[in-house]
C-alpha positions as CSV (number, residue, x, y, z in Angstrom):
1,M,-12.1,19.4,16.3
2,Q,-12.4,18.2,12.9
3,N,-13.4,14.8,12.1
4,I,-10.2,12.8,10.6
5,S,-10.1,10.0,9.2
6,P,-9.0,6.8,10.8
7,I,-6.0,6.4,8.2
8,K,-5.4,10.2,8.5
9,Q,-5.2,9.3,12.2
10,R,-2.8,6.9,11.8
11,I,-0.4,8.5,9.5
12,L,-0.4,11.3,12.0
13,Q,0.3,8.9,14.7
14,F,3.4,7.4,12.5
15,I,4.8,10.8,11.9
16,E,4.7,11.3,15.8
17,T,6.4,7.9,16.4
18,L,8.9,9.3,14.0
19,N,9.5,12.5,15.8
20,V,9.4,14.5,12.6
21,S,7.2,17.5,12.1
22,K,4.5,17.8,9.6
23,R,6.1,20.0,7.5
24,Q,9.2,17.9,7.1
25,F,6.7,14.8,6.3
26,Y,4.9,17.0,3.4
27,E,8.0,17.9,2.2
28,E,9.6,14.5,1.9
29,T,6.7,12.6,0.6
30,G,5.4,15.7,-1.5
31,I,1.8,15.6,-0.1
32,S,0.2,19.0,0.1
33,R,0.6,20.9,3.3
34,G,-2.9,20.9,5.3
35,T,-3.8,17.6,3.7
36,L,-3.8,15.1,6.9
37,E,-5.7,17.9,8.7
38,S,-8.6,18.7,6.3
39,N,-11.8,16.6,6.8
40,T,-11.6,15.1,3.1
41,G,-10.9,11.7,2.5
42,I,-7.6,10.0,1.6
43,T,-6.6,9.4,-1.9
44,E,-4.8,6.3,-3.6
45,N,-2.2,9.0,-4.7
46,I,-1.5,9.9,-1.1
47,M,-1.6,6.5,0.2
48,A,1.1,5.4,-2.6
49,K,3.5,8.6,-1.6
50,V,3.2,7.4,2.3
51,L,4.1,3.7,1.3
52,A,7.1,4.6,-0.9
53,K,8.7,6.9,1.4
54,Y,8.4,5.1,4.5
55,Q,8.7,1.5,3.2
56,N,8.9,0.6,7.3
57,I,5.3,1.2,7.8
58,S,2.8,-1.5,7.6
59,P,0.0,-1.2,4.9
60,L,-2.3,-3.5,6.7
61,W,-1.7,-1.4,9.9
62,L,-2.3,2.0,7.8
63,L,-5.6,0.5,6.2
64,T,-6.9,-1.1,9.1
65,G,-5.0,-0.5,12.5
66,K,-4.5,-4.1,12.8
67,G,-1.0,-5.6,13.5
68,P,2.3,-3.6,14.3
69,M,2.7,-0.4,13.1
70,L,6.3,-0.9,11.6
71,R,6.7,-4.0,9.4
72,Y,10.5,-4.0,11.0
73,T,12.7,-2.2,13.5
74,Y,16.6,-1.5,13.8
75,S,18.4,-3.4,16.4
76,S,20.8,-1.0,17.9
77,D,23.2,-3.9,19.2
78,T,23.5,-5.3,15.6
79,D,22.7,-2.3,13.4
80,T,20.2,-4.8,11.4
81,K,16.5,-5.2,10.4
82,V,14.6,-7.0,12.9
83,A,11.1,-8.3,11.7
84,E,8.1,-7.5,13.7
85,T,6.0,-10.0,14.6
C-alpha cells in the first residue's frame, strides 16, 4: 500500500463519512482523479477546493486531526444546524 499523507487520509475518511464515491468527490470539487491515491503531497489549491465545497468540514481537523471532523451537524428533529463542540 502507498504511503498517503495524513491530510489525504482524513479527506478519504471524510468522503467515507459522507457516503459519496471518490468519483463523485472528484467531480464535485474539480480535483483531478487519483489525486488522493497518489503518494505526492497535497497542495494549497486542493485544500482550498475541499474547504470551499464542503464548508461543514473542520479546517483544524483536516490539517491536524484534532477536534471534531464536522463544524456542525443537522438535527433531523428540527432540521437545523447544530454546532459541534
